[in-house]
N, C-alpha and C positions, 0 to 999 in steps of 0.2 A: 358801535362804531367809535373809533378812536379820534379824539380831538387833534387838531394840528397846532403844534407849538410854533409861533412866529418869532418870539423873543424870550430869552431868559437872561437877565442881567443882575448883577450884584452891585449895589450902589450905596454911597453914604446917605443920600437923601433922595426921595422922590416927592415932587410937589405937583399939585394940580391947579391949573389956571381955572378958577371958578366960572369965569365968563365963557371960555371956549371948551372946557373939559379936557384940554391938552395936558399930557404929563410932561413934566420937566425932570429928567433924570440926571442927577448931579453926582459927580464923584464915582464913576464906574471903575471897577477894579477886578483884576484876576490874580494879583499878587499882593501880599502884604508881609510886612516885616515884623518879627518879634525880637525883643532885645534879650540878649543873654547877659546876665550880670557876671562880671569877671571877678575873681578873687584878687585881693591886694597884690599877692605875689605874682600873679599872671599879668598884671598891667604893665604897660610900657613905661619907661622912666618918663618923668615930667619934662625933662629937657636934656640936652646933651651937656658935655663938659664945659662948653663955652657959655652955658646958662641960657641958651635959646629955648624959647617955647616950642613944644612939638607942633608939627604942621596940622592944621585942622582941615577936614574936607570942605570943599567949596559949597556943597549942599548937604545938609544934614538930613538923615532919613526921617520920614514922617510917620509917626505912630498915632493911631486914633483908637480911642476906647469908646465903646458904645455898641449900639445895635445897628447893623446894616440892614438894608431892605432888598428884598428880591422883587424885581419887576418882571411880570409875566404877561405875554400877549398870546392869546389862543383864539382860534376860530374853529368852525365845524363842530360846535357843541350841540348835541341833540338831547335836549332836556337837562335837568339838574345833573351836574357831573362832579363826582367826588375826586379830589386830587390830594396829593401829599408832596411836601418838599422833604428831602432827606439829604444829609451831608455824609458822604461816603469817602473813607480812606482808599485811595487807588492802590496803596501798597497791600493792605490786608483785605480790601473789598468788604470791610465792616462799616455798617451804618453807624455813625458817631452821634448823630442828632436827627431828630425828626420832628417836624411841626405837628401840631394837632391837624387832623385832616380838615380840609375845607371844601366847601361846595360852591360851584360856579354855575350860573345859568344865563342864558341869553334868550331873546325873543325869537331868533331865527338862527339856523346854522350858518347863514351868511354873515351874521354880526361878529364883531371882534370883541372879546372880553379882555380888558386890561385890569390886572390884579396887582396890588402892592402888598406884600407880606413882610412883616418884621421878622428878621432872622435872629435866633439866639446868638449870644457871643460865640464867635468862631474859635476853633481850637488854636492853641498856641504852640503846638508841637510842629516843628518843621516837617514838611512833606508835600505831597501832591494829593489834592482832594477833588471831589466833584460835588456840586450842588445839583441834585437830580430832581426833576419834576416827574411824579409817578402817577399813573392812572391804571387801575386794575392790576396792581403789582408789576407793571411793566413801565420802565422809564420812557418818557416822551422825548426827553432831551436832557442835556446837562451843561453846566458852566464849570469849567475846570479852574481850580484855584491853587496857587502855589504859596506855601508859607516858608519864608526864608528867615534864617537866624542872622542877626547882626551883633557885634560886640558893642557894649556900651562904652 
């Protein structure tokens, strides 16, 4: 029997309230930016002829280094269940990253399992990807991620 995926999110951090057991999911995202270094000859001039400084954007893009987390909520688990997360390019359908398989169990199929899995650093190549949760070589669901390139 196949488990039921209730949620699959990618976040900067997932905290647990020790008193209540509630999860606090912080910084969810489905798009992130990667900076492209430009060569000196490709850069815009520093100012115009009048000596004015170039206009700066009102909001600078946020870049974060580090390991994000996958938050997973499942139900309808029958005994110990083997799962896998994989990161797939939607252009080539190639799995780029896969975590070590992990096992989840609950006391009853009516229980909900909440799992937090650290994800290896994500690709820096612009494109569209999917973080897939897999059971018995079949995706249970996916979280689509876009990687966009910005100029430094």
